Rosetta silent file (secondary structure, phi, psi, omega in degrees, C-alpha in Angstrom):
SEQUENCE: MERLETIVVGGGQAGLATGYWLAKRGGSFLILDASERVGDAWRTRWDSLRLFTPARYDALPGMRFPAPNWTFPTKDEMADYLEAYAARFGLPVRTGVRVNRMSRDDDGFVLESDRGRFVADRVIVASGAHRIPRTPPFAFELDPDVVQLHSSDYRRPAQLRDGPALVVGVGNSGAEIAVELARERHTILAGTESGHLPFRHGPTTARTAFRVVRFVGTHVITRSTPIGRAIGRKMTSRADPLIRTRPKELAAAGVERVGRVARVRGGKPVLEDDRVLEVSNVIWCTGYHHHFPWIDLPVFDEHGAPRHRRGLVASEPGLAFVGLVFQQRLSSDVLPGVGRDARYVVHHLDAAPDPADRLGAWTSTTSPT
SCORE:     score description
SCORE:     0.000 S_00000001
   1 L     0.000  135.590  175.841  104.999  103.493  131.237 S_00000001
   2 E  -113.390  140.138  176.756  107.509  101.808  128.973 S_00000001
   3 E  -117.292  133.340  178.514  109.392  103.530  126.199 S_00000001
   4 E  -139.136  166.265  175.644  110.833  101.708  123.166 S_00000001
   5 E   -71.480  -45.681 -175.632  112.062  102.570  119.726 S_00000001
   6 E  -136.706  137.650  172.170  109.516  100.351  117.971 S_00000001
   7 E  -121.943  134.906  174.154  106.337   98.585  119.002 S_00000001
   8 E  -107.158  124.655  178.579  104.645   95.951  116.853 S_00000001
   9 E   -98.354  110.590 -178.694  100.938   95.471  117.542 S_00000001
  10 L   116.575  123.364 -177.716  100.017   91.874  116.804 S_00000001
  11 L  -113.552   28.125  173.784  101.960   88.662  117.341 S_00000001
  12 L   -84.732 -157.277 -175.717  100.613   86.513  114.522 S_00000001
  13 H   -61.995  -37.408  179.327  102.509   85.658  111.337 S_00000001
  14 H   -66.648  -43.184  179.749  102.678   89.313  110.228 S_00000001
  15 H   -67.676  -39.055 -178.896  103.971   90.508  113.597 S_00000001
  16 H   -70.778  -40.361  176.463  106.523   87.733  113.948 S_00000001
  17 H   -62.507  -38.339  176.280  107.895   88.250  110.428 S_00000001
  18 H   -63.169  -43.557  178.723  108.170   91.960  111.258 S_00000001
  19 H   -60.914  -36.262  178.279  109.978   91.089  114.475 S_00000001
  20 H   -58.704  -47.103 -178.022  112.481   88.943  112.570 S_00000001
  21 H   -73.986  -32.011  175.464  113.524   91.898  110.406 S_00000001
  22 H   -64.992  -38.402  179.255  113.511   94.318  113.357 S_00000001
  23 H   -63.935  -36.994  178.472  115.901   91.998  115.228 S_00000001
  24 H   -70.191  -32.211 -179.712  118.291   92.068  112.282 S_00000001
  25 H   -71.629  -36.288 -176.797  118.062   95.851  112.144 S_00000001
  26 L    94.214  168.262 -177.954  118.819   96.281  115.858 S_00000001
  27 L    98.271  164.159 -176.359  117.347   98.638  118.413 S_00000001
  28 L   -83.754  135.349  175.825  114.760   98.092  121.098 S_00000001
  29 E  -152.414  162.739 -177.893  111.352   96.747  120.109 S_00000001
  30 E  -144.793  139.040  176.921  108.435   94.863  121.593 S_00000001
  31 E  -106.602  121.035  179.013  105.643   92.785  120.050 S_00000001
  32 E  -104.308  133.607  179.851  102.286   93.111  121.829 S_00000001
  33 L  -140.306  138.721 -176.462   99.586   90.470  121.329 S_00000001
  34 L   -75.859  -20.294 -179.247   96.173   90.107  122.911 S_00000001
  35 L   -73.096  161.640 -179.220   96.239   86.286  122.931 S_00000001
  36 L   -83.508  -15.730 -176.729   97.536   84.347  125.883 S_00000001
  37 L  -148.887  140.587  178.058   99.899   82.254  123.757 S_00000001
  38 L   -59.826  130.787 -178.757  101.683   82.787  120.457 S_00000001
  39 L    97.377   -3.282 -176.147   99.719   81.005  117.732 S_00000001
  40 H   -64.011  -27.077  178.623   96.337   81.193  119.447 S_00000001
  41 H   -61.088  -28.089  173.589   94.737   82.901  116.472 S_00000001
  42 H   -85.068  -40.263 -175.287   95.181   79.577  114.642 S_00000001
  43 H   -62.463  -29.079 -175.664   94.417   77.300  117.593 S_00000001
  44 L   -87.956    7.964  175.815   90.946   78.830  118.050 S_00000001
  45 L   -86.245  175.189 -171.776   89.781   78.028  114.520 S_00000001
  46 L   -65.673  149.423 -164.828   87.638   74.996  113.740 S_00000001
  47 L   -58.465  -39.016 -171.276   89.217   71.658  114.641 S_00000001
  48 L   -89.053    3.359 -174.386   89.503   70.074  111.189 S_00000001
  49 L   -64.457  132.130  168.591   90.992   73.107  109.388 S_00000001
  50 E  -119.318  152.562  178.826   94.074   72.533  107.258 S_00000001
  51 L   -65.045  152.278  177.705   96.059   75.225  105.458 S_00000001
  52 L   -85.560  -24.147 -179.782   95.340   75.736  101.779 S_00000001
  53 L   -97.178  145.432  179.914   99.009   76.283  100.889 S_00000001
  54 L   -69.954  158.204 -173.862  101.597   73.472  101.058 S_00000001
  55 H   -55.642  -30.228 -179.826  104.206   73.510  103.813 S_00000001
  56 H   -55.869  -31.024 -176.722  106.895   74.613  101.374 S_00000001
  57 H  -108.302   11.459 -177.416  105.236   78.051  101.218 S_00000001
  58 L   -98.622    2.164 -175.558  104.054   78.312  104.819 S_00000001
  59 L   -83.404  150.532  170.030  107.390   79.344  106.335 S_00000001
  60 E   -93.019  166.435 -177.236  108.305   82.756  107.703 S_00000001
  61 L   -54.298  129.602  172.481  111.734   84.337  106.989 S_00000001
  62 L    91.414   -6.625 -177.162  114.659   82.366  108.319 S_00000001
  63 E  -151.274  117.708 -178.982  112.941   79.103  109.369 S_00000001
  64 L   -69.523  158.354  176.172  111.445   76.404  107.190 S_00000001
  65 L   -80.066  130.469 -173.292  108.152   74.775  108.103 S_00000001
  66 L   -81.400   66.830  177.459  108.872   71.338  109.708 S_00000001
  67 L  -155.271  158.641  176.028  106.728   69.190  107.412 S_00000001
  68 L   -54.981  140.855 -170.190  107.117   67.554  103.984 S_00000001
  69 L   -51.964  -40.320 -169.445  107.077   70.258  101.289 S_00000001
  70 L  -107.521   25.533  173.383  103.875   69.244   99.525 S_00000001
  71 L  -103.247  166.113 -175.157  101.665   68.417  102.484 S_00000001
  72 L  -115.130  108.281 -174.566   99.051   70.711  104.015 S_00000001
  73 L   -64.293  155.154  172.636   99.611   71.419  107.735 S_00000001
  74 E   -78.013  166.255 -179.629   96.824   71.451  110.294 S_00000001
  75 H   -66.824  -31.586  177.997   95.907   74.689  112.021 S_00000001
  76 H   -72.417  -34.186  175.337   97.492   73.395  115.269 S_00000001
  77 H   -64.566  -37.475  178.221  100.748   72.589  113.463 S_00000001
  78 H   -66.870  -41.844  179.065  100.762   76.159  112.162 S_00000001
  79 H   -60.973  -45.022 -179.139  100.150   77.531  115.669 S_00000001
  80 H   -64.996  -37.240  177.094  103.020   75.435  117.086 S_00000001
  81 H   -60.981  -44.402 -179.764  105.304   76.606  114.273 S_00000001
  82 H   -62.883  -39.959  178.741  104.651   80.247  115.128 S_00000001
  83 H   -64.666  -42.357  177.823  105.372   79.619  118.787 S_00000001
  84 H   -65.615  -34.871 -179.693  108.618   77.813  117.899 S_00000001
  85 H   -63.451  -48.855  178.754  109.542   80.624  115.505 S_00000001
  86 H   -59.194  -39.406 -178.997  109.264   83.277  118.237 S_00000001
  87 H   -70.265  -42.952 -176.994  111.345   81.139  120.586 S_00000001
  88 H   -58.603  -41.742 -176.553  114.054   80.342  118.035 S_00000001
  89 L   -98.304    7.720  177.257  114.782   83.985  117.266 S_00000001
  90 L    58.375   38.044 -177.985  114.171   85.229  120.810 S_00000001
  91 L   -70.453  133.239 -177.420  111.491   87.639  119.653 S_00000001
  92 L   -79.280   81.084  179.247  110.225   89.845  122.513 S_00000001
  93 E   -96.434  125.900  175.446  106.547   88.927  122.379 S_00000001
  94 E  -110.143  110.000 -177.377  104.413   90.052  125.308 S_00000001
  95 L   -88.294  167.140  179.209  101.139   88.133  125.289 S_00000001
  96 L    71.716   21.763 -179.562   97.900   88.979  127.041 S_00000001
  97 L  -120.248  112.268  178.517   98.205   92.666  126.162 S_00000001
  98 L  -101.415  121.100  177.243   95.303   94.242  124.273 S_00000001
  99 E   -80.862  120.509 -176.253   95.936   97.720  122.875 S_00000001
 100 E   -96.912  -23.632 -178.786   92.789   99.789  123.407 S_00000001
 101 E  -159.549  140.413  174.125   93.915  103.123  121.992 S_00000001
 102 E  -130.953  128.808  177.251   96.819  104.598  120.054 S_00000001
 103 E  -137.034 -171.204  179.962   97.388  108.334  119.686 S_00000001
 104 E  -140.906  138.265  173.325  100.350  110.644  119.237 S_00000001
 105 E  -135.692 -164.572 -176.705  101.823  113.476  121.272 S_00000001
 106 L   -65.282  -20.288 -179.221  105.172  115.259  121.529 S_00000001
 107 L   -84.858  -17.727 -177.590  106.772  112.141  123.035 S_00000001
 108 E   132.250 -155.439  178.360  105.794  109.879  120.144 S_00000001
 109 E   -80.105  131.611 -177.966  103.120  107.269  119.622 S_00000001
 110 E  -111.031  121.068 -179.318  101.204  106.551  122.848 S_00000001
 111 E  -115.175  122.718  178.746   99.610  103.113  123.228 S_00000001
 112 E  -105.053  128.200 -175.787   97.177  102.497  126.064 S_00000001
 113 E  -132.637  175.127  177.215   96.505   98.880  126.967 S_00000001
 114 L   -78.771   -0.475  176.663   94.908   96.797  129.685 S_00000001
 115 L  -122.582   20.521  177.297   98.456   96.075  130.948 S_00000001
 116 E   125.506 -172.458 -174.211   99.855   99.597  131.022 S_00000001
 117 E  -116.744  138.481 -179.108  100.989  102.446  128.799 S_00000001
 118 E  -126.888  145.663  174.669  103.674  102.339  126.092 S_00000001
 119 E  -127.861  136.357 -178.640  105.437  105.098  124.150 S_00000001
 120 E  -144.541  153.436  174.717  107.367  104.464  120.941 S_00000001
 121 E   -76.442  -30.149 -178.735  109.043  106.370  118.138 S_00000001
 122 E  -135.144  147.477  175.995  107.651  103.917  115.600 S_00000001
 123 E  -135.183  130.627  175.266  104.631  101.646  115.517 S_00000001
 124 E  -115.507  115.092 -179.173  103.991   98.804  113.081 S_00000001
 125 E   -87.466  110.586 -177.112  100.423   97.576  113.120 S_00000001
 126 L  -124.259   25.664 -176.622  100.508   93.873  112.268 S_00000001
 127 L   -89.372   -8.940 -167.096   97.295   92.779  113.929 S_00000001
 128 L    72.596  167.757  176.501   95.163   92.874  110.800 S_00000001
 129 L   -70.724  154.572  175.610   92.006   94.879  111.026 S_00000001
 130 E   -57.601  128.855 -176.614   89.714   94.176  113.940 S_00000001
 131 E  -101.435   98.821  178.306   87.635   91.217  112.816 S_00000001
 132 E  -100.838  116.589 -177.498   84.081   91.720  113.970 S_00000001
 133 E   -54.273  134.996 -178.730   81.839   88.865  112.824 S_00000001
 134 L  -104.793  127.814  172.530   79.203   90.024  110.359 S_00000001
 135 L  -130.481  155.830 -179.256   75.694   88.589  110.382 S_00000001
 136 L   -67.272  153.758 -175.858   72.599   89.881  108.586 S_00000001
 137 L   -62.651  -20.217 -179.500   70.349   92.243  110.595 S_00000001
 138 L   -89.187    2.808 -177.968   67.540   89.687  110.646 S_00000001
 139 H   -58.540  -37.233 -176.796   69.654   87.007  112.389 S_00000001
 140 H   -68.159  -12.857  179.520   68.231   87.955  115.802 S_00000001
 141 H   -81.099   -8.980  178.089   64.728   87.098  114.512 S_00000001
 142 L   -63.135  147.930  177.577   65.527   83.364  114.365 S_00000001
 143 L   -54.132  135.487 -179.903   63.709   81.164  116.818 S_00000001
 144 L   -57.796  -23.672  178.951   65.706   80.931  120.085 S_00000001
 145 L   -75.648  -12.827  175.954   65.646   77.134  119.751 S_00000001
 146 L   -82.273  122.499  176.422   67.722   77.370  116.563 S_00000001
 147 E   -75.101  123.147  177.458   71.411   77.147  117.364 S_00000001
 148 E  -127.772  133.689 -179.619   73.222   79.852  115.439 S_00000001
 149 E  -133.041  146.887  164.910   77.001   80.407  115.346 S_00000001
 150 E   -83.167  154.862 -178.576   79.273   82.595  113.289 S_00000001
 151 L   -57.186  -27.531  179.166   82.105   80.666  111.627 S_00000001
 152 L   -66.905  -21.520  179.299   84.525   82.361  114.047 S_00000001
 153 L  -101.861   -9.785 -179.248   82.812   80.502  116.923 S_00000001
 154 L   -76.294  132.767  177.908   82.353   77.157  115.163 S_00000001
 155 L  -120.924  -43.804 -174.299   84.761   74.446  116.320 S_00000001
 156 L  -161.667  160.916 -178.150   83.102   71.065  115.705 S_00000001
 157 H   -58.549  -27.464 -177.316   79.722   69.426  114.894 S_00000001
 158 H   -62.282  -15.205  177.304   79.141   68.570  118.571 S_00000001
 159 H   -71.135  -16.394 -171.508   78.272   72.225  119.205 S_00000001
 160 L   -95.779  162.081  171.336   75.036   71.813  117.231 S_00000001
 161 L   -76.652  161.592  169.104   71.600   70.400  118.007 S_00000001
 162 L   -62.703  146.468  178.530   70.308   67.268  116.356 S_00000001
 163 L   116.381  174.176 -175.238   68.640   68.044  113.068 S_00000001
 164 L   -61.979  153.976  178.871   69.381   69.783  109.755 S_00000001
 165 E  -124.793  141.018  173.654   71.941   72.566  109.486 S_00000001
 166 E  -111.025  124.711  174.142   71.992   75.627  107.274 S_00000001
 167 E  -107.104  123.310 -175.393   75.366   77.119  106.325 S_00000001
 168 E  -107.073  117.637  179.351   75.073   80.647  104.938 S_00000001
 169 L   114.297  119.238 -175.454   77.894   81.837  102.671 S_00000001
 170 L  -105.817   53.643  166.248   79.791   79.924   99.986 S_00000001
 171 L   -92.216 -168.734 -177.552   83.326   81.000  100.711 S_00000001
 172 H   -65.411  -40.767  178.978   86.046   78.579  101.691 S_00000001
 173 H   -65.621  -43.543  179.136   84.987   78.385  105.349 S_00000001
 174 H   -60.855  -44.320 -178.651   81.331   77.859  104.402 S_00000001
 175 H   -66.046  -43.767 -177.199   82.142   75.117  101.915 S_00000001
 176 H   -69.530  -40.012  179.104   84.474   73.232  104.245 S_00000001
 177 H   -67.033  -38.146  178.834   82.141   73.452  107.263 S_00000001
 178 H   -61.559  -43.804  179.537   79.197   72.303  105.103 S_00000001
 179 H   -62.497  -41.733  179.291   81.079   69.196  103.946 S_00000001
 180 H   -62.128  -45.828 -178.037   82.031   68.374  107.543 S_00000001
 181 H   -67.842  -32.385 -177.201   78.449   68.717  108.772 S_00000001
 182 H   -65.493  -16.526  179.637   77.035   66.710  105.845 S_00000001
 183 L   -68.083  -21.859 -173.719   78.796   63.585  107.133 S_00000001
 184 L  -132.216   -1.555 -178.842   76.277   63.307  109.980 S_00000001
 185 L  -161.142  160.491  175.164   73.212   65.396  109.114 S_00000001
 186 L   -65.431  128.547 -175.110   71.291   66.960  106.263 S_00000001
 187 E  -128.610  132.459  179.774   73.170   70.153  105.402 S_00000001
 188 E  -112.539  132.609  178.128   72.007   73.079  103.245 S_00000001
 189 E  -115.242  119.218 -175.041   74.490   75.593  101.830 S_00000001
 190 E  -104.217  136.054  176.741   73.024   78.974  100.875 S_00000001
 191 L   120.530 -176.266 -178.987   74.581   81.444   98.424 S_00000001
 192 L  -128.881  134.786  179.823   76.690   81.439   95.286 S_00000001
 193 L   -75.329  160.327  179.170   80.438   80.927   95.022 S_00000001
 194 L   -96.612   28.632 -177.752   82.780   83.408   93.332 S_00000001
 195 L   105.768  178.479 -179.408   84.434   80.734   91.208 S_00000001
 196 E  -153.491  163.774  179.011   86.925   77.998   92.063 S_00000001
 197 L   -63.100  144.618 -176.689   90.436   76.840   91.239 S_00000001
 198 L   -81.162    7.593  178.791   90.632   75.141   87.833 S_00000001
 199 L  -137.864  159.083  179.941   92.503   72.152   89.272 S_00000001
 200 L   -73.719  131.627 -178.912   91.951   69.698   92.094 S_00000001
 201 L   -78.572  131.013  177.783   93.569   70.752   95.357 S_00000001
 202 L   162.729  173.534 -177.041   95.951   68.211   96.831 S_00000001
 203 H   -58.369  -33.434 -176.276   99.539   66.899   97.049 S_00000001
 204 H   -70.487  -26.130  178.179   99.557   65.576   93.478 S_00000001
 205 H   -99.324  -10.319 -170.977   98.876   69.030   92.016 S_00000001
 206 H   -63.722  -40.730 -174.679  100.784   71.042   94.579 S_00000001
 207 H   -57.835  -46.626 -177.935  104.236   70.818   92.979 S_00000001
 208 H   -91.058  -50.187 -173.635  103.232   72.451   89.720 S_00000001
 209 H   -62.924  -43.207 -175.963   99.989   74.301   90.391 S_00000001
 210 H   -75.858  -23.397  170.616  101.038   76.059   93.564 S_00000001
 211 H   -62.689  -42.869  179.767  104.303   77.220   92.041 S_00000001
 212 H   -67.414  -46.899 -179.793  102.245   78.959   89.371 S_00000001
 213 H   -60.052  -42.687  179.166   99.689   80.328   91.857 S_00000001
 214 H   -64.052  -42.661  179.655  102.439   81.628   94.135 S_00000001
 215 H   -61.969  -43.881 -179.501  104.269   83.311   91.263 S_00000001
 216 H   -65.771  -45.403 -177.118  101.099   85.041   90.054 S_00000001
 217 H   -68.993  -21.737 -176.117  100.061   86.120   93.562 S_00000001
 218 H  -101.635  -34.366 -171.573  103.548   87.420   94.382 S_00000001
 219 H  -118.911  -17.773 -176.020  104.908   88.868   91.150 S_00000001
 220 H  -102.620  -55.147 -179.076  102.020   89.446   88.719 S_00000001
 221 L   -87.931   83.898  179.960   99.022   90.700   90.684 S_00000001
 222 E  -130.459  167.663  177.669  100.699   93.600   92.494 S_00000001
 223 L   -80.128   -1.830 -177.258  100.066   97.296   92.946 S_00000001
 224 L   -83.891  -12.821 -177.022  103.196   98.080   90.940 S_00000001
 225 L  -127.462  149.477  178.875  101.612   97.380   87.554 S_00000001
 226 H   -58.600  -42.587 -178.935   98.390   98.591   85.904 S_00000001
 227 H   -66.410  -37.095  178.704   97.217   95.052   85.191 S_00000001
 228 H   -65.021  -42.533  179.313   97.938   94.013   88.755 S_00000001
 229 H   -64.699  -40.093 -179.104   95.981   96.937   90.192 S_00000001
 230 H   -66.039  -47.884  179.841   93.017   96.242   87.903 S_00000001
 231 H   -67.084  -41.394 -178.364   92.885   92.524   88.643 S_00000001
 232 H   -61.008  -40.136  177.794   93.570   93.063   92.305 S_00000001
 233 H   -59.459  -44.351 -178.293   90.608   95.428   92.699 S_00000001
 234 H   -65.878  -43.165 -173.993   88.278   92.867   91.186 S_00000001
 235 H   -71.704  -32.978 -178.263   89.621   89.956   93.233 S_00000001
 236 H   -87.881   -4.550  179.019   89.531   91.819   96.565 S_00000001
 237 L   -94.306    1.712 -179.498   86.035   93.188   96.012 S_00000001
 238 L  -137.700  171.448  179.446   84.475   89.730   96.063 S_00000001
 239 L   -65.735  153.834  177.521   84.710   86.523   98.086 S_00000001
 240 L   -63.348  147.116  173.726   87.750   84.312   97.541 S_00000001
 241 L   -66.219  153.404  178.528   87.308   81.512   94.990 S_00000001
 242 E   -67.023  134.674 -175.377   86.807   78.030   96.396 S_00000001
 243 L  -104.845  -63.565 -174.388   90.168   76.331   96.788 S_00000001
 244 L   -93.109  -38.665 -175.121   89.913   72.840   98.296 S_00000001
 245 L  -107.773   96.549 -176.902   86.157   72.224   98.290 S_00000001
 246 L   -91.843  172.704 -179.652   84.800   72.902   94.823 S_00000001
 247 H   -51.838  -37.084  178.915   81.155   72.467   93.636 S_00000001
 248 H   -63.763  -40.332  179.154   81.863   68.828   92.654 S_00000001
 249 H   -68.608  -35.070  176.945   83.054   68.028   96.157 S_00000001
 250 H   -64.021  -44.191  179.672   79.999   69.711   97.669 S_00000001
 251 H   -65.722  -41.560 -179.724   77.691   67.611   95.494 S_00000001
 252 H   -63.189  -30.324 -178.449   79.615   64.399   96.259 S_00000001
 253 L   -80.945   -8.112 -179.686   79.258   65.093   99.991 S_00000001
 254 L    85.453   16.661  179.261   75.492   65.388   99.635 S_00000001
 255 L   -75.139  129.263  177.727   75.320   69.090  100.488 S_00000001
 256 E   -82.859  128.154  179.820   72.059   70.672   99.258 S_00000001
 257 E   -98.776  133.167  177.188   72.677   73.953   97.409 S_00000001
 258 E  -136.891  173.073 -179.521   70.135   76.784   97.614 S_00000001
 259 L   -77.322 -159.816 -174.219   69.989   80.507   96.822 S_00000001
 260 L   -76.216  141.492  171.206   70.430   83.480   99.118 S_00000001
 261 E   -77.977  123.931 -172.220   68.775   83.725  102.545 S_00000001
 262 E  -105.167  -27.291 -174.075   66.658   86.875  102.319 S_00000001
 263 E  -169.939 -177.780  174.668   64.791   87.153  105.638 S_00000001
 264 E  -124.098  136.001  177.973   63.279   85.368  108.625 S_00000001
 265 E  -135.111  126.756 -178.969   59.611   84.511  108.969 S_00000001
 266 L    59.614   30.325 -179.934   58.077   82.891  112.018 S_00000001
 267 L    80.942    6.387 -177.021   61.548   82.331  113.427 S_00000001
 268 E  -122.512  146.315  178.683   62.729   80.375  110.378 S_00000001
 269 E   -68.526  141.475 -177.606   65.110   81.382  107.545 S_00000001
 270 E  -126.297  133.929  179.499   63.461   82.173  104.212 S_00000001
 271 E   -82.134  170.383  178.244   65.117   82.121  100.763 S_00000001
 272 L   -60.228  -30.742  178.790   64.681   84.665   97.992 S_00000001
 273 L   -84.042   10.878  177.139   62.227   82.300   96.289 S_00000001
 274 L    75.401   12.243  174.818   60.139   82.374   99.487 S_00000001
 275 L   -74.403  130.754  176.798   61.029   78.813  100.503 S_00000001
 276 E   -92.469  132.152 -176.971   61.052   78.384  104.270 S_00000001
 277 L  -100.859  123.370  178.604   63.895   76.225  105.618 S_00000001
 278 L   -91.104   91.875 -178.420   63.149   73.844  108.472 S_00000001
 279 L  -129.583  157.592 -179.415   66.529   73.694  110.204 S_00000001
 280 L  -101.924  -14.290 -175.073   67.759   73.289  113.760 S_00000001
 281 E  -142.653  145.791  174.798   71.119   75.048  113.262 S_00000001
 282 E  -133.669  126.910  173.398   72.504   78.011  111.323 S_00000001
 283 E  -110.555  117.547 -179.550   76.203   78.703  110.742 S_00000001
 284 E   -88.894  104.910  175.618   76.853   82.212  109.452 S_00000001
 285 L  -104.296   59.935 -168.053   79.920   82.115  107.186 S_00000001
 286 L  -111.726   18.066  171.959   79.239   85.720  106.190 S_00000001
 287 L    82.875 -161.585 -171.880   82.592   87.352  106.795 S_00000001
 288 E  -139.517  157.780  163.362   83.685   90.209  108.986 S_00000001
 289 E   -87.092  137.527  179.957   83.656   93.969  109.351 S_00000001
 290 E  -115.400  118.340  173.190   87.218   95.291  109.110 S_00000001
 291 E  -161.672  171.257 -175.403   88.220   98.430  110.948 S_00000001
 292 L  -124.826   72.174 -174.730   90.674   99.853  113.472 S_00000001
 293 L   -67.615  -15.711 -176.690   88.618  101.628  116.118 S_00000001
 294 L   -87.276   -8.464  179.559   91.559  101.763  118.525 S_00000001
 295 E   -93.955  109.446 -177.411   93.766  103.944  116.287 S_00000001
 296 L   -97.979   62.968  179.850   92.992  107.573  117.126 S_00000001
 297 L  -141.388  147.821 -178.364   94.881  109.136  114.233 S_00000001
 298 L   -80.519   67.268 -173.728   93.671  110.689  110.933 S_00000001
 299 L  -121.993   15.169 -173.418   95.113  107.978  108.690 S_00000001
 300 E  -117.018  153.213  176.122   91.964  106.387  107.227 S_00000001
 301 L   -85.556 -173.927 -177.364   89.912  106.827  104.081 S_00000001
 302 L   -64.859  -17.565  178.828   86.128  107.202  103.883 S_00000001
 303 L   -95.100   -0.974 -178.686   85.756  103.401  104.229 S_00000001
 304 L    85.833   12.448  179.213   87.863  103.215  107.386 S_00000001
 305 L   -97.072  147.714 -178.475   90.860  101.644  105.617 S_00000001
 306 E   -63.404  137.884  169.059   94.429  102.900  106.190 S_00000001
 307 L   -86.662  118.441 -173.735   95.917  105.324  103.647 S_00000001
 308 E  -150.703  167.412  172.403   99.338  103.911  102.978 S_00000001
 309 E  -129.646  103.587 -175.562  102.045  103.325  100.379 S_00000001
 310 L    55.510   34.131  178.252  103.301   99.747  100.605 S_00000001
 311 L    96.022  -17.477 -178.547  102.316   99.830  104.273 S_00000001
 312 E   -89.508  136.449 -178.903  103.986  103.143  105.115 S_00000001
 313 L  -102.589  107.025 -173.559  101.779  106.031  106.245 S_00000001
 314 L   -68.568  -31.072 -177.908  103.157  109.283  104.861 S_00000001
 315 L   -75.991  -14.751  177.190  100.891  111.511  106.979 S_00000001
 316 L  -133.969   79.862 -178.464  102.200  109.945  110.213 S_00000001
 317 L   -52.279  134.111 -177.706  105.941  109.275  109.832 S_00000001
 318 L    96.999   -7.932  178.244  106.955  106.216  111.847 S_00000001
 319 E  -105.726  136.250 -179.550  103.591  104.503  111.482 S_00000001
 320 E  -149.954  166.763  177.986  103.202  101.494  109.195 S_00000001
 321 E  -127.263  148.049  172.126  101.033   98.420  108.584 S_00000001
 322 L  -136.131  139.672  175.759  101.904   94.829  107.694 S_00000001
 323 L    95.366   10.478  177.056   99.445   92.084  106.752 S_00000001
 324 L   -73.987  151.531  175.468   96.777   94.194  105.030 S_00000001
 325 L   -63.755  126.930  178.553   94.746   92.664  102.208 S_00000001
 326 L    53.933   42.600  178.208   96.489   93.520   98.883 S_00000001
 327 L   -60.899  -44.382  175.115   99.020   95.712  100.722 S_00000001
 328 L  -138.130  -31.650 -177.494  101.437   95.361   97.829 S_00000001
 329 E  -142.551  167.728 -177.922  100.583   92.057   96.216 S_00000001
 330 L   -60.694  -29.670 -177.587   97.739   89.555   96.193 S_00000001
 331 L   -91.087   10.556 -172.766   99.620   87.394   98.714 S_00000001
 332 L   -61.286  -31.344 -175.004  100.307   90.233  101.155 S_00000001
 333 L  -100.107    9.771 -179.342   97.941   89.042  103.872 S_00000001
 334 L  -124.771  169.456 -172.041   98.838   85.341  103.743 S_00000001
 335 H   -55.841  -42.166 -177.816  101.875   83.287  104.700 S_00000001
 336 H   -64.837  -17.080 -173.915  103.582   83.168  101.260 S_00000001
 337 H  -120.388  -14.278 -171.007  103.714   86.985  101.018 S_00000001
 338 H   -66.439  -32.578 -179.573  103.731   88.507  104.462 S_00000001
 339 H   -65.500  -34.260  177.918  107.492   88.248  104.974 S_00000001
 340 H   -63.185  -46.630 -179.639  108.276   90.321  101.888 S_00000001
 341 H   -66.042  -37.171  178.800  106.097   93.183  103.019 S_00000001
 342 H   -62.371  -42.188  179.580  107.476   93.026  106.548 S_00000001
 343 H   -63.903  -42.596 -178.642  111.014   93.349  105.249 S_00000001
 344 H   -62.039  -46.488 -177.101  110.118   96.326  103.059 S_00000001
 345 H   -62.454  -46.302 -178.080  108.346   98.146  105.882 S_00000001
 346 H   -62.948  -39.978 -176.778  111.158   97.622  108.402 S_00000001
 347 H   -76.263  -19.221 -175.897  113.822   98.736  105.932 S_00000001
 348 H  -118.711   10.859 -172.353  111.916  101.845  104.823 S_00000001
 349 L   -62.626  -32.480 -178.628  110.134  102.914  107.992 S_00000001
 350 L   -94.862   -1.342 -177.124  112.279  105.992  108.493 S_00000001
 351 L   -78.987  142.566  175.013  112.447  106.959  104.817 S_00000001
 352 L   -73.972  146.222  178.302  110.555  110.026  103.600 S_00000001
 353 L   -60.529  147.284 -178.373  107.915  109.321  100.935 S_00000001
 354 L   -76.179  116.732 -178.309  109.063  109.678   97.365 S_00000001
 355 L   -66.320  -17.331 -179.854  107.632  112.978   95.993 S_00000001
 356 L   -88.596    0.701  179.630  107.853  111.523   92.463 S_00000001
 357 L   -69.412  104.751 -175.387  105.507  108.676   93.381 S_00000001
 358 L   -76.904  -15.734  179.647  102.598  109.254   91.032 S_00000001
 359 L   -78.508  -23.099  179.881  100.449  106.570   92.623 S_00000001
 360 L    66.532 -158.074 -179.291  100.204  108.435   95.899 S_00000001
 361 L   -75.608  142.516  176.285   98.676  106.793   98.953 S_00000001
 362 E   -95.270  141.730  174.929   96.971  103.460   98.575 S_00000001
 363 L  -128.495 -179.450 -178.719   93.658  102.848  100.223 S_00000001
 364 L   -65.339  154.940  175.611   91.254   99.953  100.333 S_00000001
 365 L   -95.541   -6.930 -179.085   89.605   98.821   97.137 S_00000001
 366 L  -139.311  158.568  174.478   86.413   97.868   98.937 S_00000001
 367 L   -70.905  146.296  179.816   84.251   99.143  101.724 S_00000001
 368 L   -69.393  -13.099  179.285   84.859   97.472  105.121 S_00000001
 369 L  -106.581    0.000    0.000   81.185   96.598  105.323 S_00000001
């Protein structure tokens, strides 16, 4: 058993930003991460992925991103940056440690892992919610000869069989994967997008457009203002708008657009209009279930989301979260905003909740399913 003042669960961008501020604060702390190498959460995404935000806004506190300001780094460049960040600041990251249960007793927070037991006075959960790929209940009815992957398992077109591909879900991952597949095979994209950016994504628009987007996501759409809370609820209750691959780009790539997949008949996907799709491959870009089954503490609402105030859990002093969706601002769970929330949590972790806070505890705005 190891005892520390603070344990951070998760060694991605949220955990590393938290570690940066903990190091400045002083005291013993340890960052636990289930991956074998810092940055692996990015390395294991599909090969052609590039970040949506320019390098200027992809940095964590204290270290700029090593790329021209208005370029868009690859996912491997992001992974290498995180690894270099941990090394530069000497952050105590212990990889290959998966926390299976966290509870609390008289000694403090008790974390049980596959590499031993840890006890801490404070715990900051920076792992994000457990991301369990979500597929429709009829997915198992597809013919066994149809290759089906969730977007979390998709890496490259070579994983697929010869023949047409169906991509289900018109979020950013679905749109980008569909365009990639359309270069070499007939590709069908099922579903409806939730809107798209009103400008073309790229270096020429990055200087002006992303300054505006960052300002809005960081200072306007926040939980501190009525308008921010109202807009934030709407934006987090639906899929993200298309950023880089808009409807025009999908059409130009030759992607066939269809409605929602409703069921499976005879081992083949069927649309709401009863059209049967003759495809050899299905990529489910249908999102994830978000929950924390390993936290054995009464800190969740009826949807399984943490009850918190700017990441701090009043009912369990010493427990906090970093990297939650809309934790304080629209950018809380992405690179441009995670450092701000990490700093707030570290600086206020021992503070008692403000009794005059009329907003009370914040919970999720949407169901995890």
